[in-house]
C-alpha positions as CSV (number, residue, x, y, z in Angstrom):
1,M,-6.8,-17.0,5.0
2,E,-6.8,-19.8,2.5
3,R,-6.8,-19.5,-0.9
4,R,-10.2,-20.8,-1.9
5,H,-11.2,-17.5,0.4
6,F,-9.7,-15.3,-2.7
7,L,-12.3,-15.0,-4.7
8,F,-13.3,-12.3,-7.9
9,T,-15.3,-10.5,-8.5
10,A,-15.8,-11.0,-11.8
11,G,-17.6,-8.1,-13.6
12,A,-15.4,-5.2,-11.9
13,I,-12.0,-7.6,-12.0
14,G,-12.3,-8.5,-15.8
15,A,-13.0,-5.1,-16.6
16,A,-9.7,-3.5,-15.2
17,L,-7.7,-5.8,-16.5
18,A,-8.8,-6.0,-19.8
19,A,-7.5,-1.8,-19.1
20,R,-5.0,-0.1,-21.4
21,P,-2.8,1.7,-19.4
22,R,-3.2,6.0,-19.2
23,G,-0.5,7.2,-19.7
24,A,1.7,7.5,-23.0
25,F,1.1,4.1,-24.6
26,A,3.0,2.3,-28.1
27,A,3.2,-0.5,-29.4
28,D,7.0,-0.9,-28.9
29,L,6.7,-0.5,-24.8
30,R,6.0,-3.4,-23.2
31,T,2.9,-3.4,-21.4
32,V,3.4,-5.1,-17.3
33,K,-0.3,-5.3,-15.8
34,L,0.5,-3.6,-12.4
35,G,-2.2,-5.1,-9.0
36,V,-3.2,-3.0,-6.2
37,G,-5.9,-4.5,-3.5
38,L,-7.9,-1.0,-4.0
39,K,-11.9,-0.6,-4.8
40,A,-11.4,2.6,-6.6
41,M,-8.0,4.1,-7.7
42,S,-6.5,6.3,-4.9
43,P,-3.0,9.1,-4.0
44,I,-2.5,6.0,-1.1
45,V,-0.9,4.3,-4.4
46,I,0.7,7.4,-5.8
47,N,4.0,6.3,-5.6
48,L,3.2,3.2,-8.0
49,A,1.5,5.1,-10.2
50,I,3.2,8.4,-11.3
51,G,6.0,6.7,-12.9
52,E,3.9,6.2,-16.0
53,V,2.7,10.0,-16.5
54,L,6.5,10.6,-15.7
55,G,8.1,8.8,-18.5
56,Y,10.3,7.1,-16.2
57,A,8.7,3.6,-17.0
58,K,9.1,4.4,-21.4
59,E,12.3,4.8,-19.8
60,E,13.0,1.4,-18.6
61,G,10.6,-0.1,-22.3
62,L,7.8,0.0,-20.2
63,A,3.8,1.4,-20.4
64,L,2.6,0.7,-16.4
65,N,-0.9,-0.6,-16.0
66,V,-1.8,-0.6,-12.6
67,L,-5.1,-1.2,-11.3
68,A,-7.8,-1.4,-9.1
69,L,-8.0,-4.9,-8.1
70,G,-10.2,-4.8,-4.6
71,T,-9.1,-6.9,-2.1
72,N,-5.3,-7.7,-0.9
73,G,-6.0,-11.0,-1.7
74,N,-7.5,-10.9,-5.0
75,V,-3.9,-9.0,-5.5
76,Q,-2.9,-12.6,-4.5
77,V,-4.2,-14.9,-6.6
78,A,-4.4,-12.8,-9.8
79,V,-0.1,-12.5,-9.6
80,D,-0.3,-16.7,-9.0
81,R,-2.3,-17.0,-11.8
82,G,-0.5,-14.5,-13.7
83,D,-3.5,-12.5,-14.8
84,V,-1.3,-10.0,-14.0
85,D,2.5,-9.2,-13.7
86,V,2.9,-7.5,-10.7
87,G,1.5,-7.0,-7.6
88,V,0.9,-6.1,-4.2
89,G,2.0,-8.0,-1.7
90,V,1.3,-7.9,2.1
91,P,2.9,-10.2,5.0
92,S,-0.7,-10.1,6.6
93,F,-1.9,-13.0,3.4
94,G,1.3,-14.1,2.6
95,L,2.6,-15.3,5.7
96,P,0.5,-17.8,7.1
97,L,0.8,-19.0,2.7
98,L,4.6,-19.6,3.4
99,A,3.8,-21.4,7.7
100,K,1.8,-24.2,5.8
101,G,4.2,-24.5,3.2
102,E,2.0,-23.1,0.3
103,W,3.8,-20.4,-0.8
104,K,5.4,-21.2,-3.9
105,T,3.9,-19.0,-6.9
106,S,5.5,-16.2,-5.8
107,K,8.6,-13.8,-4.6
108,N,8.6,-10.2,-2.9
109,F,11.5,-8.2,-4.3
110,Y,10.7,-4.6,-3.8
111,Q,9.3,-3.2,-0.3
112,Y,7.8,0.2,-1.6
113,T,6.6,1.3,1.3
114,Y,8.2,1.0,4.8
115,P,6.1,0.6,9.1
116,Y,4.6,1.8,10.2
117,K,1.5,2.9,8.5
118,W,-1.9,2.3,10.8
119,D,-3.5,4.5,13.5
120,I,-6.8,4.9,15.6
121,A,-8.8,7.5,15.9
122,V,-11.8,8.4,18.3
123,S,-13.9,11.6,18.1
124,P,-12.7,14.3,19.5
125,D,-15.0,14.7,22.3
126,S,-14.3,10.9,23.1
127,T,-12.6,10.1,26.3
128,V,-10.7,7.1,25.5
129,A,-6.2,7.9,25.9
130,S,-4.7,4.6,24.9
131,Y,-5.2,1.1,23.2
132,E,-7.0,-0.6,25.7
133,Q,-9.5,2.0,26.4
134,L,-10.7,0.3,24.2
135,K,-11.9,-2.7,25.2
136,G,-15.7,-3.4,24.2
137,K,-15.2,-0.6,21.9
138,R,-16.9,-1.1,17.3
139,I,-14.0,-0.6,16.1
140,G,-13.9,0.3,12.2
141,V,-12.1,-0.4,9.7
142,S,-12.1,-0.1,6.5
143,D,-12.8,-3.4,4.3
144,F,-11.9,-7.3,6.2
145,G,-9.5,-8.1,2.8
146,A,-7.2,-4.6,3.9
147,T,-4.2,-4.0,6.1
148,D,-5.2,-2.2,9.0
149,Y,-8.0,-5.9,10.1
150,P,-4.6,-7.8,10.4
151,V,-2.2,-5.2,11.2
152,T,-4.9,-3.7,14.3
153,R,-5.6,-7.4,16.2
154,N,-1.9,-8.1,16.1
155,V,-0.6,-4.8,17.7
156,M,-4.0,-5.1,19.9
157,R,-3.2,-8.5,20.2
158,T,0.7,-7.9,21.8
159,L,-1.2,-5.6,24.1
160,G,-2.4,-8.2,26.3
161,L,-5.4,-8.5,24.2
162,D,-8.2,-10.9,22.8
163,P,-8.8,-8.9,19.4
164,D,-11.6,-11.7,18.9
165,K,-13.7,-11.4,22.2
166,D,-13.0,-7.8,23.3
167,F,-14.0,-5.6,20.0
168,K,-16.3,-5.6,17.8
169,W,-15.0,-5.3,14.2
170,I,-17.1,-2.9,11.6
171,A,-16.1,-2.8,7.4
172,V,-17.0,0.5,6.9
173,G,-15.5,1.6,3.7
174,N,-12.9,3.7,2.4
175,G,-11.7,7.6,2.4
176,V,-14.7,9.7,3.5
177,P,-17.1,6.9,4.5
178,A,-15.2,6.2,7.5
179,G,-14.9,9.2,8.5
180,V,-18.6,9.9,8.8
181,A,-19.7,6.3,10.2
182,L,-16.6,7.6,13.0
183,Q,-18.3,11.0,13.4
184,R,-22.2,9.7,13.4
185,G,-21.1,7.5,15.8
186,A,-21.6,4.1,14.2
187,I,-18.1,3.0,15.1
188,D,-16.7,4.2,19.0
189,A,-13.0,4.2,16.5
190,L,-11.5,4.0,13.5
191,A,-8.7,1.9,12.6
192,Y,-7.1,2.9,9.3
193,Y,-3.6,3.6,7.1
194,D,-1.9,6.7,6.8
195,T,-3.1,8.4,4.3
196,G,-6.6,7.5,4.3
197,F,-6.6,9.8,7.4
198,G,-5.2,12.8,4.9
199,Q,-8.3,11.8,3.1
200,I,-10.9,12.4,6.3
201,E,-8.3,15.3,7.0
202,A,-9.3,16.7,3.6
203,A,-12.7,16.5,4.1
204,G,-12.6,18.7,7.2
205,I,-13.9,15.5,9.3
206,P,-12.3,15.6,12.4
207,F,-10.6,13.6,14.6
208,K,-8.3,13.3,17.4
209,L,-5.8,10.4,16.8
210,V,-5.1,7.5,20.1
211,P,-1.6,8.0,20.9
212,R,0.8,4.7,20.4
213,P,1.0,2.1,22.3
214,A,5.3,2.3,23.2
215,K,8.0,-0.2,21.2
216,L,5.2,-0.3,18.1
217,P,6.3,-3.9,16.3
218,L,8.4,-2.8,12.7
219,V,5.1,-4.9,11.0
220,G,3.0,-3.8,7.6
221,G,5.5,-2.9,5.3
222,Q,3.9,-3.8,1.3
223,F,5.9,-5.3,-1.9
224,L,6.1,-5.1,-5.3
225,E,6.1,-9.5,-6.1
226,T,5.7,-11.4,-8.9
227,R,5.8,-14.8,-9.6
228,V,9.3,-16.7,-9.2
229,Q,8.8,-18.0,-12.6
230,T,8.8,-14.1,-14.5
231,L,11.6,-13.3,-12.1
232,E,13.9,-15.4,-13.5
233,S,13.2,-15.3,-17.3
234,Q,12.0,-11.6,-17.1
235,R,14.6,-10.0,-14.7
236,A,15.3,-6.9,-16.9
237,V,11.4,-6.1,-16.9
238,M,11.3,-6.2,-12.9
239,V,14.2,-4.3,-12.4
240,G,12.3,-1.5,-14.9
241,V,9.3,-1.6,-12.6
242,G,11.6,-1.4,-9.0
243,R,13.4,1.6,-10.6
244,T,10.2,3.5,-11.8
245,V,9.1,3.3,-8.7
246,C,11.8,4.1,-6.9
247,K,12.2,7.1,-9.2
248,A,8.8,8.2,-8.5
249,S,8.6,8.3,-4.8
250,Q,12.1,10.2,-4.9
251,F,10.4,12.6,-6.9
252,I,7.7,12.9,-4.8
253,L,9.8,13.2,-2.0
254,A,11.6,16.3,-3.9
255,N,8.2,17.6,-4.3
256,P,4.8,16.4,-3.5
257,K,3.0,19.1,-4.9
258,A,4.4,18.1,-7.8
259,G,3.8,14.3,-7.3
260,A,0.4,15.3,-6.3
261,Q,0.2,17.7,-9.3
262,A,1.2,14.3,-11.7
263,F,-1.0,11.8,-10.0
264,L,-4.1,14.6,-10.9
265,R,-2.9,14.7,-14.6
266,M,-2.9,10.4,-14.8
267,Y,-6.4,10.2,-12.5
268,P,-9.0,13.3,-12.6
269,E,-11.3,11.9,-11.2
270,T,-9.7,11.1,-8.1
271,A,-10.4,14.8,-7.6
272,P,-13.1,15.7,-4.6
273,R,-16.1,16.9,-7.1
274,G,-16.3,20.4,-7.6
275,S,-12.7,21.2,-6.5
276,T,-10.1,24.2,-8.0
277,Q,-7.2,22.6,-9.7
278,E,-6.0,24.1,-6.4
279,A,-7.8,22.6,-3.6
280,A,-7.4,19.7,-5.2
281,V,-3.7,19.5,-4.7
282,A,-3.8,20.7,-2.1
283,A,-6.3,17.2,-1.0
284,V,-3.9,14.8,-2.1
285,L,-0.8,16.2,-0.6
286,Q,-3.2,16.1,2.4
287,A,-3.6,12.4,1.7
288,I,0.1,11.4,0.8
289,S,1.8,13.8,3.9
290,R,2.4,10.7,6.4
291,R,2.8,8.1,3.6
292,I,5.8,9.6,2.1
293,K,8.0,9.8,5.3
294,L,7.5,5.8,4.8
295,Y,9.1,5.9,1.3
296,E,12.6,4.8,3.0
297,P,13.9,2.0,4.7
298,P,14.0,3.1,8.6
299,Y,17.0,1.1,8.5
300,A,20.9,3.0,8.4
301,G,22.6,2.6,5.1
302,A,19.6,1.1,3.8
303,K,18.9,0.8,0.1
304,M,15.5,2.2,-1.5
305,G,13.0,-1.0,-1.9
306,S,15.7,-3.6,-0.2
307,I,13.3,-5.8,2.7
308,N,14.7,-5.9,6.0
309,V,13.1,-9.6,7.2
310,Q,13.4,-8.9,10.5
311,E,10.2,-7.3,9.8
312,L,9.0,-10.1,8.4
313,K,10.2,-12.9,11.4
314,T,8.6,-10.2,13.8
315,E,4.2,-10.5,11.9
316,A,5.4,-14.7,12.1
317,E,6.2,-14.4,15.5
318,M,2.9,-12.4,16.5
319,N,0.6,-15.1,14.8
320,D,2.5,-18.1,16.3
321,F,3.6,-19.2,12.4
322,K,6.1,-21.5,12.5
323,I,8.3,-20.3,9.6
324,S,12.1,-21.7,9.5
325,D,13.5,-19.8,6.0
326,Y,11.5,-17.0,4.2
327,S,14.0,-17.1,1.7
328,P,10.9,-18.2,-0.5
329,F,8.9,-15.2,0.4
330,Y,11.6,-12.3,-0.5
331,T,14.8,-11.0,-2.5
332,N,17.2,-8.2,-2.8
333,A,18.6,-9.9,-5.2
334,L,17.7,-6.6,-8.3
335,I,18.1,-3.8,-5.4
336,D,21.4,-3.0,-6.3
337,D,19.8,-2.7,-10.4
338,I,17.1,-1.1,-9.5
339,N,18.8,1.7,-7.6
340,N,21.0,2.0,-10.3
341,F,20.0,6.0,-11.6
342,D,20.9,9.5,-11.7
343,L,18.9,10.6,-8.2
344,A,20.0,13.8,-8.4
345,K,17.9,14.0,-11.8
346,V,15.9,13.1,-10.3
347,R,15.5,15.7,-7.9
348,Q,15.9,18.1,-10.2
349,Q,13.0,17.0,-12.5
350,A,11.2,17.5,-9.7
351,R,12.0,20.2,-8.2
352,D,11.3,22.0,-12.6
353,Y,8.3,20.2,-12.8
354,K,5.4,21.8,-14.6
């Protein structure tokens, strides 16, 4: 996508950018705006959000304000323009710009979720048993501006299929509406991500996952990014943001239920309508059960948040991007400092959380 396609919905995003932090706020804390490519807050970004309510941001002298900006494209523009301090970076939007020599403003500095997080679901009575058997079918995605669309297209391409000619792609919305579209037969299959399927399961909508192809490429990781200028001039702040997310991720891994409780404490409106507190926690747990397995890097000896350039190279090769230098796109220079905290203490806090 070219930058001119990254359009803001002025009213909604303007209101989001003006929002104040949800957690403890004090005048002496440095407010950091973190943009995510969602239309509304969701457990999908639980490890980006709960560091505020758990006090991890405050320990870094920060007030972390997570803002739903609608799409990943909107987030990219907001970061480049300096409208947010940090945003979720995705290779499917950034690598095309890098290949054109247009990636100059921002840099990814922490990987907060690792590949591979997408699947394709069909109705329980479907006879489809492989991705290849989906040829000619209607495949739903949450949004054409979300990662499930380009990543699934890339996977189909590796199987020798033409994503433009062999399928009809339909945007069906996020969460339960996506599941309803599959249940009602508006689509033949749903390409979606782990926490999204968890939300559909929590709503009691039945489906089955099509077996993944062998040797799925490790692509589609998601990162924290900021402007190069900010990274250079406010390094300690970016370390603080990364450490806040890292601690929150370790907290959730140590006690997923406590993580769900903290998320609902911060975003009570995300609970299913009319649900009890217990049911709401169960719904969040079901939504995040697949995702939390992807917080830690799948590489031996790698530190939490470190970026493996091979993921970027693989995705570029899948798209025939000619990229000789990936250094403008990412850095691991902050990872040691981000991981410099008492991990045992965080795990104990998770176990003791009330």
